[in-house]
N, CA, C and O atoms as a GROMACS GRO file, in nm:
protein
  588
    1UNK      N    1  11.877  11.848  13.593
    1UNK     CA    2  11.840  11.695  13.619
    1UNK      C    3  12.010  11.626  13.666
    1UNK      O    4  12.117  11.643  13.608
    2UNK      N    5  11.982  11.558  13.776
    2UNK     CA    6  12.085  11.509  13.860
    2UNK      C    7  12.158  11.444  13.794
    2UNK      O    8  12.084  11.389  13.712
    3UNK      N    9  12.318  11.395  13.767
    3UNK     CA   10  12.392  11.330  13.701
    3UNK      C   11  12.382  11.188  13.732
    3UNK      O   12  12.438  11.140  13.831
    4UNK      N   13  12.312  11.118  13.648
    4UNK     CA   14  12.280  10.978  13.589
    4UNK      C   15  12.404  10.846  13.537
    4UNK      O   16  12.443  10.843  13.420
    5UNK      N   17  12.448  10.758  13.628
    5UNK     CA   18  12.548  10.692  13.594
    5UNK      C   19  12.495  10.574  13.547
    5UNK      O   20  12.395  10.532  13.606
    6UNK      N   21  12.555  10.489  13.426
    6UNK     CA   22  12.501  10.410  13.372
    6UNK      C   23  12.654  10.300  13.332
    6UNK      O   24  12.760  10.351  13.296
    7UNK      N   25  12.635  10.150  13.347
    7UNK     CA   26  12.757  10.083  13.336
    7UNK      C   27  12.749  10.042  13.138
    7UNK      O   28  12.661   9.987  13.072
    8UNK      N   29  12.848  10.085  13.107
    8UNK     CA   30  12.877  10.062  12.989
    8UNK      C   31  12.764   9.929  12.926
    8UNK      O   32  12.678   9.982  12.856
    9UNK      N   33  12.751   9.817  12.932
    9UNK     CA   34  12.657   9.733  12.922
    9UNK      C   35  12.501   9.819  12.871
    9UNK      O   36  12.450   9.830  12.759
   10UNK      N   37  12.457   9.872  13.008
   10UNK     CA   38  12.362   9.907  13.007
   10UNK      C   39  12.334  10.037  12.859
   10UNK      O   40  12.236  10.044  12.784
   11UNK      N   41  12.408  10.090  12.861
   11UNK     CA   42  12.413  10.211  12.764
   11UNK      C   43  12.422  10.182  12.658
   11UNK      O   44  12.365  10.258  12.580
   12UNK      N   45  12.494  10.065  12.598
   12UNK     CA   46  12.494  10.012  12.504
   12UNK      C   47  12.342   9.938  12.450
   12UNK      O   48  12.312   9.930  12.330
   13UNK      N   49  12.267   9.891  12.548
   13UNK     CA   50  12.140   9.833  12.520
   13UNK      C   51  12.056   9.947  12.481
   13UNK      O   52  12.002   9.949  12.370
   14UNK      N   53  12.043  10.039  12.563
   14UNK     CA   54  11.945  10.144  12.554
   14UNK      C   55  12.003  10.242  12.424
   14UNK      O   56  11.916  10.318  12.382
   15UNK      N   57  12.119  10.251  12.362
   15UNK     CA   58  12.115  10.317  12.284
   15UNK      C   59  12.045  10.206  12.127
   15UNK      O   60  11.976  10.230  12.028
   16UNK      N   61  12.104  10.097  12.177
   16UNK     CA   62  12.052   9.973  12.054
   16UNK      C   63  11.913   9.998  12.016
   16UNK      O   64  11.866  10.048  11.913
   17UNK      N   65  11.835   9.933  12.163
   17UNK     CA   66  11.685   9.990  12.160
   17UNK      C   67  11.646  10.106  12.118
   17UNK      O   68  11.538  10.104  12.059
   18UNK      N   69  11.719  10.245  12.133
   18UNK     CA   70  11.668  10.378  12.088
   18UNK      C   71  11.639  10.353  11.946
   18UNK      O   72  11.526  10.369  11.899
   19UNK      N   73  11.767  10.302  11.859
   19UNK     CA   74  11.766  10.311  11.731
   19UNK      C   75  11.664  10.235  11.696
   19UNK      O   76  11.587  10.288  11.616
   20UNK      N   77  11.625  10.063  11.753
   20UNK     CA   78  11.560   9.995  11.670
   20UNK      C   79  11.438  10.056  11.681
   20UNK      O   80  11.372  10.061  11.577
   21UNK      N   81  11.371  10.123  11.820
   21UNK     CA   82  11.235  10.172  11.808
   21UNK      C   83  11.226  10.313  11.732
   21UNK      O   84  11.126  10.374  11.770
   22UNK      N   85  11.271  10.355  11.673
   22UNK     CA   86  11.300  10.500  11.607
   22UNK      C   87  11.296  10.444  11.499
   22UNK      O   88  11.205  10.490  11.430
   23UNK      N   89  11.358  10.356  11.446
   23UNK     CA   90  11.321  10.287  11.263
   23UNK      C   91  11.221  10.216  11.292
   23UNK      O   92  11.146  10.242  11.198
   24UNK      N   93  11.155  10.129  11.370
   24UNK     CA   94  11.024  10.039  11.366
   24UNK      C   95  10.915  10.154  11.452
   24UNK      O   96  10.826  10.088  11.506
   25UNK      N   97  10.905  10.240  11.468
   25UNK     CA   98  10.809  10.340  11.499
   25UNK      C   99  10.688  10.351  11.465
   25UNK      O  100  10.593  10.353  11.544
   26UNK      N  101  10.682  10.360  11.342
   26UNK     CA  102  10.551  10.363  11.226
   26UNK      C  103  10.488  10.229  11.227
   26UNK      O  104  10.366  10.214  11.242
   27UNK      N  105  10.589  10.113  11.209
   27UNK     CA  106  10.518   9.983  11.176
   27UNK      C  107  10.478   9.920  11.332
   27UNK      O  108  10.401   9.825  11.337
   28UNK      N  109  10.531   9.974  11.448
   28UNK     CA  110  10.470   9.961  11.572
   28UNK      C  111  10.311  10.007  11.595
   28UNK      O  112  10.222   9.956  11.662
   29UNK      N  113  10.313  10.108  11.522
   29UNK     CA  114  10.210  10.191  11.557
   29UNK      C  115  10.097  10.111  11.418
   29UNK      O  116   9.975  10.111  11.429
   30UNK      N  117  10.147  10.070  11.336
   30UNK     CA  118  10.042  10.024  11.247
   30UNK      C  119   9.988   9.878  11.295
   30UNK      O  120   9.869   9.845  11.287
   31UNK      N  121  10.092   9.796  11.345
   31UNK     CA  122  10.080   9.663  11.356
   31UNK      C  123   9.976   9.672  11.516
   31UNK      O  124   9.886   9.588  11.531
   32UNK      N  125   9.994   9.747  11.594
   32UNK     CA  126   9.928   9.717  11.703
   32UNK      C  127   9.755   9.807  11.705
   32UNK      O  128   9.653   9.776  11.766
   33UNK      N  129   9.777   9.907  11.626
   33UNK     CA  130   9.642   9.990  11.614
   33UNK      C  131   9.664  10.071  11.472
   33UNK      O  132   9.735  10.170  11.457
   34UNK      N  133   9.561   9.982  11.343
   34UNK     CA  134   9.625   9.986  11.236
   34UNK      C  135   9.499  10.117  11.180
   34UNK      O  136   9.517  10.191  11.083
   35UNK      N  137   9.392  10.119  11.256
   35UNK     CA  138   9.267  10.187  11.208
   35UNK      C  139   9.279  10.354  11.313
   35UNK      O  140   9.306  10.342  11.433
   36UNK      N  141   9.263  10.460  11.267
   36UNK     CA  142   9.282  10.585  11.313
   36UNK      C  143   9.156  10.564  11.491
   36UNK      O  144   9.049  10.505  11.504
   37UNK      N  145   9.247  10.650  11.598
   37UNK     CA  146   9.164  10.590  11.730
   37UNK      C  147   9.244  10.660  11.822
   37UNK      O  148   9.363  10.688  11.804
   38UNK      N  149   9.149  10.698  11.958
   38UNK     CA  150   9.170  10.753  12.025
   38UNK      C  151   9.348  10.667  12.086
   38UNK      O  152   9.450  10.734  12.102
   39UNK      N  153   9.343  10.549  12.103
   39UNK     CA  154   9.448  10.435  12.124
   39UNK      C  155   9.545  10.476  12.048
   39UNK      O  156   9.635  10.509  12.124
   40UNK      N  157   9.569  10.488  11.965
   40UNK     CA  158   9.650  10.464  11.830
   40UNK      C  159   9.719  10.628  11.876
   40UNK      O  160   9.840  10.631  11.898
   41UNK      N  161   9.666  10.715  11.885
   41UNK     CA  162   9.746  10.860  11.925
   41UNK      C  163   9.812  10.860  12.084
   41UNK      O  164   9.927  10.895  12.110
   42UNK      N  165   9.722  10.817  12.171
   42UNK     CA  166   9.779  10.761  12.311
   42UNK      C  167   9.908  10.675  12.266
   42UNK      O  168  10.016  10.716  12.308
   43UNK      N  169   9.907  10.564  12.189
   43UNK     CA  170  10.016  10.486  12.159
   43UNK      C  171  10.163  10.543  12.097
   43UNK      O  172  10.276  10.498  12.109
   44UNK      N  173  10.108  10.671  12.020
   44UNK     CA  174  10.211  10.732  11.961
   44UNK      C  175  10.267  10.810  12.031
   44UNK      O  176  10.385  10.842  12.015
   45UNK      N  177  10.186  10.858  12.129
   45UNK     CA  178  10.253  11.005  12.218
   45UNK      C  179  10.328  10.896  12.301
   45UNK      O  180  10.446  10.879  12.270
   46UNK      N  181  10.260  10.797  12.432
   46UNK     CA  182  10.399  10.724  12.439
   46UNK      C  183  10.494  10.702  12.378
   46UNK      O  184  10.599  10.733  12.434
   47UNK      N  185  10.505  10.637  12.234
   47UNK     CA  186  10.658  10.607  12.184
   47UNK      C  187  10.696  10.707  12.213
   47UNK      O  188  10.787  10.718  12.294
   48UNK      N  189  10.650  10.791  12.168
   48UNK     CA  190  10.714  10.948  12.170
   48UNK      C  191  10.788  10.981  12.303
   48UNK      O  192  10.910  10.983  12.326
   49UNK      N  193  10.713  11.000  12.362
   49UNK     CA  194  10.786  11.052  12.522
   49UNK      C  195  10.901  10.928  12.541
   49UNK      O  196  11.013  10.964  12.577
   50UNK      N  197  10.882  10.807  12.521
   50UNK     CA  198  10.939  10.730  12.598
   50UNK      C  199  11.089  10.717  12.503
   50UNK      O  200  11.194  10.701  12.565
   51UNK      N  201  11.090  10.724  12.355
   51UNK     CA  202  11.217  10.759  12.261
   51UNK      C  203  11.251  10.896  12.309
   51UNK      O  204  11.365  10.926  12.273
   52UNK      N  205  11.198  10.982  12.370
   52UNK     CA  206  11.260  11.166  12.431
   52UNK      C  207  11.336  11.115  12.540
   52UNK      O  208  11.447  11.160  12.569
   53UNK      N  209  11.270  11.004  12.612
   53UNK     CA  210  11.360  11.020  12.759
   53UNK      C  211  11.457  10.949  12.757
   53UNK      O  212  11.547  10.987  12.831
   54UNK      N  213  11.487  10.794  12.658
   54UNK     CA  214  11.572  10.729  12.679
   54UNK      C  215  11.708  10.799  12.554
   54UNK      O  216  11.824  10.759  12.541
   55UNK      N  217  11.658  10.881  12.500
   55UNK     CA  218  11.765  10.976  12.431
   55UNK      C  219  11.840  11.070  12.537
   55UNK      O  220  11.960  11.089  12.559
   56UNK      N  221  11.716  11.125  12.597
   56UNK     CA  222  11.785  11.226  12.684
   56UNK      C  223  11.882  11.097  12.769
   56UNK      O  224  11.999  11.133  12.762
   57UNK      N  225  11.875  11.011  12.817
   57UNK     CA  226  11.919  10.970  12.924
   57UNK      C  227  12.058  10.891  12.869
   57UNK      O  228  12.142  10.861  12.953
   58UNK      N  229  12.076  10.864  12.758
   58UNK     CA  230  12.165  10.847  12.664
   58UNK      C  231  12.285  10.910  12.637
   58UNK      O  232  12.398  10.870  12.610
   59UNK      N  233  12.222  11.044  12.655
   59UNK     CA  234  12.327  11.150  12.598
   59UNK      C  235  12.368  11.215  12.734
   59UNK      O  236  12.474  11.279  12.734
   60UNK      N  237  12.299  11.207  12.844
   60UNK     CA  238  12.369  11.264  12.988
   60UNK      C  239  12.400  11.189  13.052
   60UNK      O  240  12.442  11.228  13.161
   61UNK      N  241  12.397  11.044  13.024
   61UNK     CA  242  12.466  10.966  13.170
   61UNK      C  243  12.580  10.972  13.145
   61UNK      O  244  12.631  10.980  13.034
   62UNK      N  245  12.640  10.967  13.263
   62UNK     CA  246  12.783  10.942  13.259
   62UNK      C  247  12.793  10.784  13.234
   62UNK      O  248  12.688  10.720  13.237
   63UNK      N  249  12.927  10.710  13.205
   63UNK     CA  250  12.919  10.600  13.227
   63UNK      C  251  13.041  10.562  13.333
   63UNK      O  252  13.143  10.624  13.362
   64UNK      N  253  12.979  10.406  13.388
   64UNK     CA  254  13.075  10.401  13.512
   64UNK      C  255  13.144  10.283  13.437
   64UNK      O  256  13.082  10.182  13.404
   65UNK      N  257  13.265  10.300  13.414
   65UNK     CA  258  13.354  10.194  13.372
   65UNK      C  259  13.350  10.099  13.472
   65UNK      O  260  13.298  10.107  13.584
   66UNK      N  261  13.403  10.018  13.426
   66UNK     CA  262  13.418   9.864  13.478
   66UNK      C  263  13.288   9.809  13.562
   66UNK      O  264  13.303   9.705  13.626
   67UNK      N  265  13.172   9.869  13.564
   67UNK     CA  266  13.097   9.848  13.668
   67UNK      C  267  12.977   9.753  13.558
   67UNK      O  268  12.937   9.781  13.445
   68UNK      N  269  12.949   9.643  13.641
   68UNK     CA  270  12.830   9.546  13.588
   68UNK      C  271  12.688   9.561  13.639
   68UNK      O  272  12.603   9.473  13.625
   69UNK      N  273  12.662   9.700  13.710
   69UNK     CA  274  12.534   9.737  13.734
   69UNK      C  275  12.422   9.754  13.671
   69UNK      O  276  12.381   9.866  13.699
   70UNK      N  277  12.354   9.703  13.603
   70UNK     CA  278  12.244   9.682  13.523
   70UNK      C  279  12.167   9.755  13.565
   70UNK      O  280  12.058   9.739  13.512
   71UNK      N  281  12.170   9.875  13.679
   71UNK     CA  282  11.982   9.959  13.749
   71UNK      C  283  11.994  10.048  13.670
   71UNK      O  284  12.091  10.100  13.614
   72UNK      N  285  11.819  10.071  13.666
   72UNK     CA  286  11.818  10.188  13.582
   72UNK      C  287  11.743  10.305  13.614
   72UNK      O  288  11.626  10.287  13.649
   73UNK      N  289  11.794  10.439  13.608
   73UNK     CA  290  11.701  10.524  13.689
   73UNK      C  291  11.553  10.532  13.668
   73UNK      O  292  11.484  10.577  13.758
   74UNK      N  293  11.486  10.481  13.529
   74UNK     CA  294  11.329  10.406  13.542
   74UNK      C  295  11.306  10.310  13.494
   74UNK      O  296  11.397  10.228  13.480
   75UNK      N  297  11.173  10.281  13.450
   75UNK     CA  298  11.130  10.184  13.414
   75UNK      C  299  11.145  10.203  13.241
   75UNK      O  300  11.086  10.298  13.190
   76UNK      N  301  11.222  10.115  13.156
   76UNK     CA  302  11.230  10.078  13.015
   76UNK      C  303  11.126   9.927  12.970
   76UNK      O  304  11.064   9.832  13.018
   77UNK      N  305  11.156   9.982  12.866
   77UNK     CA  306  11.097   9.864  12.798
   77UNK      C  307  11.223   9.726  12.754
   77UNK      O  308  11.318   9.746  12.678
   78UNK      N  309  11.196   9.600  12.815
   78UNK     CA  310  11.284   9.525  12.842
   78UNK      C  311  11.362   9.521  12.963
   78UNK      O  312  11.466   9.455  12.974
   79UNK      N  313  11.324   9.575  13.032
   79UNK     CA  314  11.409   9.569  13.209
   79UNK      C  315  11.324   9.489  13.297
   79UNK      O  316  11.203   9.474  13.282
   80UNK      N  317  11.397   9.436  13.393
   80UNK     CA  318  11.310   9.348  13.502
   80UNK      C  319  11.289   9.496  13.624
   80UNK      O  320  11.375   9.578  13.659
   81UNK      N  321  11.151   9.486  13.661
   81UNK     CA  322  11.109   9.575  13.727
   81UNK      C  323  11.036   9.515  13.856
   81UNK      O  324  10.923   9.469  13.846
   82UNK      N  325  11.108   9.519  13.982
   82UNK     CA  326  11.017   9.465  14.094
   82UNK      C  327  10.925   9.606  14.168
   82UNK      O  328  10.962   9.720  14.196
   83UNK      N  329  10.780   9.530  14.184
   83UNK     CA  330  10.672   9.668  14.262
   83UNK      C  331  10.642   9.578  14.351
   83UNK      O  332  10.645   9.455  14.360
   84UNK      N  333  10.603   9.702  14.438
   84UNK     CA  334  10.518   9.613  14.570
   84UNK      C  335  10.404   9.654  14.570
   84UNK      O  336  10.390   9.774  14.546
   85UNK      N  337  10.281   9.572  14.598
   85UNK     CA  338  10.161   9.611  14.572
   85UNK      C  339  10.149   9.674  14.728
   85UNK      O  340  10.176   9.608  14.828
   86UNK      N  341  10.099   9.829  14.728
   86UNK     CA  342  10.096   9.879  14.825
   86UNK      C  343   9.917   9.836  14.892
   86UNK      O  344   9.884   9.878  15.003
   87UNK      N  345   9.834   9.763  14.818
   87UNK     CA  346   9.719   9.747  14.889
   87UNK      C  347   9.692   9.629  14.932
   87UNK      O  348   9.582   9.599  14.978
   88UNK      N  349   9.812   9.530  14.919
   88UNK     CA  350   9.779   9.397  14.988
   88UNK      C  351   9.946   9.372  15.052
   88UNK      O  352   9.967   9.281  15.133
   89UNK      N  353  10.064   9.471  15.000
   89UNK     CA  354  10.174   9.442  15.045
   89UNK      C  355  10.250   9.295  14.993
   89UNK      O  356  10.314   9.222  15.069
   90UNK      N  357  10.233   9.272  14.870
   90UNK     CA  358  10.265   9.142  14.765
   90UNK      C  359  10.369   9.212  14.690
   90UNK      O  360  10.332   9.323  14.651
   91UNK      N  361  10.505   9.177  14.655
   91UNK     CA  362  10.588   9.185  14.606
   91UNK      C  363  10.592   9.138  14.472
   91UNK      O  364  10.543   9.025  14.477
   92UNK      N  365  10.623   9.163  14.354
   92UNK     CA  366  10.638   9.110  14.215
   92UNK      C  367  10.709   9.186  14.151
   92UNK      O  368  10.722   9.308  14.152
   93UNK      N  369  10.773   9.070  14.071
   93UNK     CA  370  10.912   9.120  13.978
   93UNK      C  371  10.848   9.051  13.782
   93UNK      O  372  10.830   8.948  13.717
   94UNK      N  373  10.840   9.179  13.777
   94UNK     CA  374  10.800   9.186  13.633
   94UNK      C  375  10.921   9.190  13.493
   94UNK      O  376  11.026   9.252  13.507
   95UNK      N  377  10.900   9.138  13.401
   95UNK     CA  378  10.960   9.204  13.293
   95UNK      C  379  10.899   9.239  13.159
   95UNK      O  380  10.845   9.156  13.086
   96UNK      N  381  10.915   9.394  13.126
   96UNK     CA  382  10.847   9.502  13.076
   96UNK      C  383  10.869   9.461  12.932
   96UNK      O  384  10.983   9.464  12.886
   97UNK      N  385  10.758   9.420  12.852
   97UNK     CA  386  10.802   9.392  12.670
   97UNK      C  387  10.687   9.426  12.627
   97UNK      O  388  10.579   9.422  12.686
   98UNK      N  389  10.725   9.478  12.465
   98UNK     CA  390  10.642   9.508  12.368
   98UNK      C  391  10.598   9.342  12.334
   98UNK      O  392  10.686   9.257  12.320
   99UNK      N  393  10.469   9.312  12.324
   99UNK     CA  394  10.399   9.202  12.297
   99UNK      C  395  10.444   9.152  12.186
   99UNK      O  396  10.453   9.029  12.189
  100UNK      N  397  10.470   9.194  12.104
  100UNK     CA  398  10.546   9.115  11.883
  100UNK      C  399  10.632   9.112  11.950
  100UNK      O  400  10.697   9.037  11.877
  101UNK      N  401  10.708   9.131  12.045
  101UNK     CA  402  10.897   9.114  12.038
  101UNK      C  403  10.908   8.957  12.089
  101UNK      O  404  10.983   8.878  12.032
  102UNK      N  405  10.842   8.927  12.180
  102UNK     CA  406  10.872   8.826  12.275
  102UNK      C  407  10.686   8.782  12.311
  102UNK      O  408  10.582   8.847  12.317
  103UNK      N  409  10.721   8.644  12.329
  103UNK     CA  410  10.583   8.610  12.376
  103UNK      C  411  10.569   8.611  12.507
  103UNK      O  412  10.653   8.568  12.586
  104UNK      N  413  10.438   8.672  12.543
  104UNK     CA  414  10.434   8.738  12.676
  104UNK      C  415  10.406   8.634  12.719
  104UNK      O  416  10.343   8.551  12.654
  105UNK      N  417  10.455   8.611  12.863
  105UNK     CA  418  10.422   8.506  12.918
  105UNK      C  419  10.429   8.548  13.055
  105UNK      O  420  10.438   8.666  13.088
  106UNK      N  421  10.424   8.426  13.152
  106UNK     CA  422  10.408   8.455  13.314
  106UNK      C  423  10.519   8.589  13.344
  106UNK      O  424  10.605   8.619  13.261
  107UNK      N  425  10.506   8.641  13.436
  107UNK     CA  426  10.603   8.759  13.464
  107UNK      C  427  10.611   8.843  13.329
  107UNK      O  428  10.704   8.922  13.340
  108UNK      N  429  10.581   8.848  13.270
  108UNK     CA  430  10.601   8.944  13.188
  108UNK      C  431  10.487   9.074  13.166
  108UNK      O  432  10.370   9.038  13.168
  109UNK      N  433  10.507   9.194  13.149
  109UNK     CA  434  10.354   9.265  13.111
  109UNK      C  435  10.429   9.315  13.001
  109UNK      O  436  10.546   9.334  12.970
  110UNK      N  437  10.283   9.333  12.940
  110UNK     CA  438  10.296   9.454  12.805
  110UNK      C  439  10.324   9.548  12.834
  110UNK      O  440  10.296   9.572  12.951
  111UNK      N  441  10.384   9.650  12.765
  111UNK     CA  442  10.386   9.765  12.800
  111UNK      C  443  10.278   9.860  12.730
  111UNK      O  444  10.300   9.981  12.730
  112UNK      N  445  10.156   9.810  12.668
  112UNK     CA  446  10.066   9.818  12.638
  112UNK      C  447   9.937   9.776  12.706
  112UNK      O  448   9.825   9.791  12.657
  113UNK      N  449   9.960   9.725  12.818
  113UNK     CA  450   9.858   9.702  12.940
  113UNK      C  451   9.905   9.804  13.016
  113UNK      O  452  10.011   9.866  13.019
  114UNK      N  453   9.776   9.808  13.091
  114UNK     CA  454   9.714   9.913  13.149
  114UNK      C  455   9.830   9.922  13.288
  114UNK      O  456   9.845  10.034  13.337
  115UNK      N  457   9.903   9.813  13.345
  115UNK     CA  458   9.993   9.819  13.413
  115UNK      C  459  10.126   9.854  13.341
  115UNK      O  460  10.193   9.938  13.400
  116UNK      N  461  10.183   9.799  13.211
  116UNK     CA  462  10.262   9.883  13.189
  116UNK      C  463  10.304   9.968  13.134
  116UNK      O  464  10.422   9.998  13.122
  117UNK      N  465  10.173  10.039  13.072
  117UNK     CA  466  10.145  10.185  13.070
  117UNK      C  467  10.209  10.279  13.144
  117UNK      O  468  10.291  10.368  13.121
  118UNK      N  469  10.130  10.222  13.276
  118UNK     CA  470  10.162  10.326  13.404
  118UNK      C  471  10.322  10.286  13.485
  118UNK      O  472  10.384  10.358  13.563
  119UNK      N  473  10.353  10.166  13.441
  119UNK     CA  474  10.504  10.177  13.489
  119UNK      C  475  10.591  10.204  13.383
  119UNK      O  476  10.708  10.193  13.420
  120UNK      N  477  10.581  10.230  13.285
  120UNK     CA  478  10.670  10.271  13.201
  120UNK      C  479  10.737  10.416  13.216
  120UNK      O  480  10.656  10.505  13.242
  121UNK      N  481  10.862  10.452  13.205
  121UNK     CA  482  10.932  10.586  13.279
  121UNK      C  483  10.877  10.611  13.397
  121UNK      O  484  10.854  10.730  13.420
  122UNK      N  485  10.852  10.538  13.474
  122UNK     CA  486  10.805  10.541  13.673
  122UNK      C  487  10.980  10.512  13.686
  122UNK      O  488  11.055  10.437  13.625
  123UNK      N  489  11.004  10.625  13.812
  123UNK     CA  490  11.095  10.617  13.860
  123UNK      C  491  11.129  10.507  14.000
  123UNK      O  492  11.022  10.482  14.055
  124UNK      N  493  11.224  10.450  14.056
  124UNK     CA  494  11.228  10.375  14.164
  124UNK      C  495  11.203  10.461  14.294
  124UNK      O  496  11.277  10.554  14.324
  125UNK      N  497  11.104  10.426  14.362
  125UNK     CA  498  11.037  10.513  14.488
  125UNK      C  499  10.899  10.587  14.462
  125UNK      O  500  10.823  10.640  14.544
  126UNK      N  501  10.888  10.573  14.316
  126UNK     CA  502  10.724  10.635  14.264
  126UNK      C  503  10.637  10.502  14.269
  126UNK      O  504  10.650  10.388  14.223
  127UNK      N  505  10.550  10.563  14.340
  127UNK     CA  506  10.394  10.523  14.358
  127UNK      C  507  10.327  10.534  14.214
  127UNK      O  508  10.318  10.640  14.153
  128UNK      N  509  10.281  10.410  14.168
  128UNK     CA  510  10.225  10.443  14.069
  128UNK      C  511  10.046  10.394  14.079
  128UNK      O  512  10.033  10.316  14.174
  129UNK      N  513   9.927  10.416  14.015
  129UNK     CA  514   9.819  10.367  14.030
  129UNK      C  515   9.748  10.316  13.888
  129UNK      O  516   9.747  10.394  13.793
  130UNK      N  517   9.686  10.176  13.874
  130UNK     CA  518   9.686  10.126  13.791
  130UNK      C  519   9.533  10.128  13.771
  130UNK      O  520   9.471  10.091  13.871
  131UNK      N  521   9.461  10.161  13.668
  131UNK     CA  522   9.314  10.151  13.678
  131UNK      C  523   9.263  10.027  13.513
  131UNK      O  524   9.241  10.054  13.395
  132UNK      N  525   9.264   9.915  13.582
  132UNK     CA  526   9.271   9.815  13.514
  132UNK      C  527   9.109   9.746  13.502
  132UNK      O  528   9.025   9.774  13.588
  133UNK      N  529   9.078   9.658  13.393
  133UNK     CA  530   8.951   9.619  13.397
  133UNK      C  531   8.923   9.509  13.547
  133UNK      O  532   8.821   9.440  13.551
  134UNK      N  533   8.997   9.507  13.629
  134UNK     CA  534   8.977   9.402  13.765
  134UNK      C  535   8.950   9.506  13.884
  134UNK      O  536   8.898   9.478  13.993
  135UNK      N  537   9.003   9.646  13.836
  135UNK     CA  538   8.955   9.769  13.932
  135UNK      C  539   9.097   9.831  13.953
  135UNK      O  540   9.189   9.810  13.874
  136UNK      N  541   9.111   9.921  14.083
  136UNK     CA  542   9.258  10.030  14.085
  136UNK      C  543   9.340   9.929  14.161
  136UNK      O  544   9.308   9.839  14.240
  137UNK      N  545   9.456   9.971  14.113
  137UNK     CA  546   9.580   9.908  14.210
  137UNK      C  547   9.681  10.015  14.238
  137UNK      O  548   9.689  10.110  14.160
  138UNK      N  549   9.768  10.005  14.356
  138UNK     CA  550   9.861  10.137  14.373
  138UNK      C  551   9.962  10.034  14.400
  138UNK      O  552   9.938   9.934  14.468
  139UNK      N  553  10.113  10.067  14.328
  139UNK     CA  554  10.206   9.955  14.343
  139UNK      C  555  10.335  10.117  14.374
  139UNK      O  556  10.322  10.236  14.344
  140UNK      N  557  10.422  10.059  14.427
  140UNK     CA  558  10.588  10.145  14.468
  140UNK      C  559  10.630  10.052  14.352
  140UNK      O  560  10.572   9.947  14.326
  141UNK      N  561  10.751  10.108  14.276
  141UNK     CA  562  10.820  10.066  14.244
  141UNK      C  563  10.988  10.036  14.273
  141UNK      O  564  11.087  10.096  14.232
  142UNK      N  565  10.977   9.935  14.347
  142UNK     CA  566  11.145   9.910  14.438
  142UNK      C  567  11.238   9.916  14.359
  142UNK      O  568  11.332   9.976  14.410
  143UNK      N  569  11.267   9.867  14.212
  143UNK     CA  570  11.357   9.879  14.138
  143UNK      C  571  11.367   9.826  13.998
  143UNK      O  572  11.300   9.729  13.962
  144UNK      N  573  11.475   9.908  13.894
  144UNK     CA  574  11.446   9.861  13.742
  144UNK      C  575  11.574   9.823  13.712
  144UNK      O  576  11.668   9.896  13.742
  145UNK      N  577  11.595   9.685  13.636
  145UNK     CA  578  11.732   9.675  13.597
  145UNK      C  579  11.733   9.596  13.464
  145UNK      O  580  11.645   9.514  13.435
  146UNK      N  581  11.844   9.627  13.382
  146UNK     CA  582  11.827   9.581  13.257
  146UNK      C  583  11.850   9.459  13.251
  146UNK      O  584  11.950   9.419  13.310
  147UNK      N  585  11.756   9.350  13.173
  147UNK     CA  586  11.750   9.197  13.167
  147UNK      C  587  11.889   9.190  13.087
  147UNK      O  588  11.936   9.080  13.054
   0.00000   0.00000   0.00000
């Protein structure tokens, strides 16, 4: 794994997010999917993978002291992500959120939506395919920064 550098502020926010999500994992799963279902299992797997990736990142990243760079190596919850729609060339700026954490408003993408699930943990430069009720779309991740 190549060396990844994070600013102290981004590192601190990721550690805080990791701690909070680990403590609330069971309640989040139960709140969004109270009954046994395929979607509940998928969400639990997504959360587990997300927590493992964030933990690996905070444990292995080097800190860029005196840096205000909020860049992330991949899309996380509570980050701003810029993407390009490869089907029409349009650029979008979204904030990836957990719906219960904030009001999902214009410019916000729930990590439970088809777009949010596809974006989560994607790296800058990655191309993702989103299968949504309106059809299939292709996006390239241009940047991910901690809000």
